[in-house]
C-alpha positions as CSV (number, residue, x, y, z in Angstrom):
1,M,122.2,208.6,-45.8
2,K,120.6,209.8,-48.9
3,R,117.6,207.6,-50.5
4,F,117.7,207.8,-54.6
5,L,114.2,206.9,-56.8
6,F,114.9,205.9,-60.2
7,V,111.8,206.3,-62.3
8,C,111.3,205.0,-65.8
9,S,107.8,203.9,-67.5
10,Q,107.4,200.2,-66.6
11,N,109.9,199.7,-64.5
12,R,111.4,196.9,-66.1
13,L,114.8,197.5,-67.9
14,R,116.0,200.9,-67.2
15,S,115.2,202.0,-63.4
16,P,115.2,198.6,-62.3
17,T,118.7,198.7,-63.7
18,A,119.8,201.7,-62.1
19,E,118.0,200.3,-59.0
20,Q,120.4,197.7,-59.3
21,V,123.9,199.1,-60.2
22,F,123.5,201.8,-57.3
23,S,122.6,199.2,-54.4
24,A,126.0,197.9,-54.0
25,R,127.2,201.8,-52.8
26,A,127.4,202.3,-49.1
27,D,126.6,205.7,-49.1
28,I,122.6,205.6,-50.7
29,E,119.7,204.0,-50.8
30,V,117.8,203.1,-53.8
31,A,114.9,202.2,-55.1
32,S,112.6,201.6,-58.3
33,A,109.4,202.0,-60.0
34,G,107.2,202.7,-62.5
35,T,105.1,205.6,-63.9
36,N,102.5,203.4,-66.0
37,N,99.6,202.0,-63.7
38,D,101.1,198.7,-64.8
39,A,104.3,199.3,-64.2
40,E,106.0,196.2,-62.2
41,N,106.2,198.2,-58.6
42,P,103.9,201.6,-59.4
43,L,105.1,204.6,-58.3
44,T,103.3,205.8,-55.0
45,D,103.0,208.6,-52.8
46,E,105.0,206.4,-50.4
47,L,107.5,205.8,-52.3
48,I,108.1,209.7,-53.1
49,E,107.9,210.5,-49.7
50,W,110.7,208.4,-48.8
51,A,113.1,209.5,-51.7
52,D,115.4,212.5,-51.0
53,F,116.3,212.4,-55.0
54,I,114.2,211.7,-57.6
55,V,116.3,210.2,-61.0
56,V,113.7,209.8,-64.1
57,M,115.1,208.9,-67.4
58,E,113.2,211.0,-69.4
59,K,111.5,214.4,-69.5
60,S,107.5,212.7,-69.9
61,H,108.4,211.1,-66.8
62,R,109.4,214.0,-65.0
63,N,105.9,215.6,-66.2
64,K,103.8,212.6,-65.1
65,V,105.2,212.8,-61.4
66,Q,105.0,216.4,-60.9
67,K,100.9,216.6,-62.5
68,R,100.6,213.0,-60.0
69,F,102.3,213.2,-57.2
70,G,102.5,217.3,-56.7
71,R,101.6,217.3,-53.0
72,S,103.9,214.7,-51.8
73,L,106.7,216.0,-53.7
74,G,107.1,219.2,-51.9
75,K,110.6,220.5,-52.9
76,K,112.8,217.1,-53.6
77,R,114.6,217.7,-56.2
78,I,113.9,215.6,-59.8
79,I,116.7,214.5,-62.2
80,C,116.7,214.0,-65.7
81,L,119.0,211.6,-67.1
82,D,117.3,212.1,-70.6
83,I,118.0,208.5,-71.0
84,P,116.1,207.0,-74.1
85,D,113.8,203.9,-74.0
86,D,116.6,202.2,-76.3
87,Y,117.7,199.4,-73.7
88,E,117.2,195.9,-72.3
89,F,117.7,195.2,-68.2
90,M,121.7,195.4,-67.6
91,D,122.3,196.2,-70.9
92,P,126.3,197.8,-70.5
93,G,126.0,200.6,-72.6
94,L,123.0,201.6,-70.7
95,V,125.3,200.7,-67.1
96,R,127.6,203.1,-68.4
97,L,125.6,206.0,-69.2
98,L,123.7,205.9,-65.9
99,E,127.0,205.2,-63.6
100,A,128.2,208.6,-66.1
101,R,125.3,210.3,-65.8
102,I,124.8,209.8,-61.8
103,E,128.3,210.5,-60.8
């Protein structure tokens, strides 16, 4: 089973939405975290190591992950969805965008 880690800045809107949307799938495991120190669930080396795929919402998140967790990343793939911070938690537009970009 593949493990997907969804990452945004605060882990309050986009990445928790992605975690909730994809948690119902039986073929993957999901978690979410934030790059900021004051995130609801801050990103850690352990989460990076747990994940098979790291899915970030913006290029700035990818840069932060690569800078702060380069040693933990190894050859893991970072996927950038290019989803701006324009959505509320479980916003239907965000859900549609996530589903379209993850498939």
